[in-house]
C-alpha positions in Angstrom: 20.9 -5.4 -6.7 19.3 -7.6 -9.3 18.6 -4.7 -11.5 22.3 -4.0 -12.0 23.1 -7.7 -12.6 20.4 -7.6 -15.3 21.5 -4.4 -16.8 25.2 -5.2 -16.8 24.8 -8.8 -17.9 25.5 -11.2 -15.1 26.6 -14.8 -15.9 23.8 -15.7 -13.7 20.9 -17.0 -16.0 18.2 -16.9 -13.4 15.2 -14.7 -14.0 15.2 -11.8 -11.7 12.2 -11.5 -9.6 11.8 -7.6 -9.4 8.6 -8.0 -7.3 10.5 -9.8 -4.4 13.4 -7.6 -4.7 11.1 -4.5 -4.4 9.5 -6.1 -1.2 12.9 -6.5 0.3 13.9 -3.1 -0.5 10.8 -1.7 0.8 11.1 -3.4 3.9 14.7 -2.3 4.3 13.5 1.3 3.9 15.0 1.8 0.4 11.9 3.3 -1.0 13.4 4.8 -4.3 15.2 1.6 -5.1 12.0 -0.4 -4.3 9.9 1.8 -6.6 12.5 1.0 -9.5 12.1 -2.7 -8.8 8.3 -2.6 -8.7 8.3 -0.6 -11.9 10.4 -3.2 -13.5 8.0 -5.8 -12.2 5.1 -3.9 -13.7 6.8 -4.3 -17.1 6.7 -7.9 -16.6 3.1 -8.0 -15.4 1.4 -4.8 -16.8 -1.4 -3.6 -14.6 -1.0 -6.0 -11.9 -2.9 -4.5 -8.9 -0.6 -6.0 -6.3 2.4 -4.4 -7.9 0.6 -1.2 -8.4 -0.3 -1.2 -4.7 3.4 -1.6 -3.8 4.2 1.2 -6.1 1.7 3.3 -4.3 3.2 2.4 -0.9 6.5 3.6 -2.3 5.1 6.9 -3.5 3.5 7.3 -0.1 6.8 6.8 1.8 8.9 9.1 -0.4 6.1 11.9 -0.1 4.5 11.7 -3.6 1.1 11.5 -2.0 -0.8 12.6 -5.1 0.8 10.0 -7.2 0.0 7.4 -4.5 -3.6 8.4 -4.6 -3.8 8.2 -8.3 -2.2 4.8 -8.3 -4.7 3.5 -5.6 -7.5 4.9 -7.7 -6.2 3.2 -10.7 -6.1 -0.1 -8.8 -9.7 0.4 -7.7 -10.9 1.1 -11.3 -9.5 -2.4 -12.1 -10.9 -4.1 -8.9 -13.3 -2.0 -6.7 -13.0 -4.6 -3.9 -9.2 -4.3 -3.5 -8.9 -3.8 0.3 -5.3 -2.7 0.2 -6.1 0.1 -2.2 -9.2 1.3 -0.2 -7.1 1.2 3.0 -4.0 3.2 1.5 -6.4 5.8 -0.1 -8.5 6.3 3.1 -5.5 7.2 5.0 -4.1 9.5 2.3 -7.5 11.3 2.3 -7.4 11.6 6.1 -3.9 13.0 6.0 -5.2 15.6 3.4 -8.0 16.5 5.8 -10.8 14.9 3.7 -12.3 12.6 6.2 -15.7 12.6 4.5 -14.0 11.1 1.4 -12.1 8.6 3.6 -15.1 7.1 5.2 -16.4 5.0 2.2 -12.9 3.6 1.7 -12.5 2.6 5.2 -16.0 1.0 5.1 -14.9 -0.8 1.8 -11.7 -2.0 3.4 -13.5 -3.4 6.3 -16.1 -5.2 4.2 -13.3 -7.0 2.4 -10.6 -7.0 5.1 -7.8 -9.4 5.0 -8.3 -12.3 7.7 -4.6 -13.2 8.2 -2.8 -12.3 11.4 -0.5 -9.9 9.6 -3.4 -7.6 8.7 -5.1 -7.6 12.2 -3.4 -4.5 13.4 -4.5 -2.6 10.2 -8.1 -3.9 10.6 -8.1 -2.9 14.1 -6.9 0.5 13.3 -9.4 1.0 10.5 -12.3 0.1 12.6 -11.0 2.5 15.3 -10.6 5.3 12.8 -13.9 4.9 11.2 -15.6 4.8 14.7 -13.7 7.9 15.5 -14.9 9.6 12.4 -18.2 8.8 13.2 -18.0 10.0 16.8 -18.3 6.5 18.2 -14.9 5.8 19.6 -12.8 6.9 22.5 -10.1 9.4 21.8 -7.2 6.8 22.1 -7.0 3.5 20.2 -7.3 0.2 22.2 -3.8 -0.8 21.3 -0.7 1.1 19.9 0.3 -1.7 17.6 -0.3 0.5 14.3 2.8 2.4 13.1 2.1 5.6 10.9 -1.0 4.3 8.8 1.0 1.8 6.9 -0.6 0.3 3.9 -2.0 -3.1 3.4 -1.2 -4.6 0.0 
């Protein structure tokens, strides 16, 4: 882990990219370790909304849902058009049985939705969920490509 190399003083003079390290750890399901890397990345780039969103994703995955919600709200204070923060916060609110508060975040996410292929399942899921909340959608989503309301960031 790059953190230990940096801490213990490796002979390697390369700059540690804590953000990339955090992404790799997050993808590997090592959420606490990823959180540590993202916190170190945040020290290098204070207030970075992308790093903050990754931190919020880690909080969500380790069950610190209130911290995740606070972090998403912090991102939205900096950039109210942040689609990833709207998406993550919307699904936290839904899981907290506050659907009326989730609706504006789903709408905001969809108004600034990412257009890349990687985000298409999230966009479809947000559309279906919003329609469901409004009573406009069938009971089951069109596809089952979405895994446990994962955050876009």
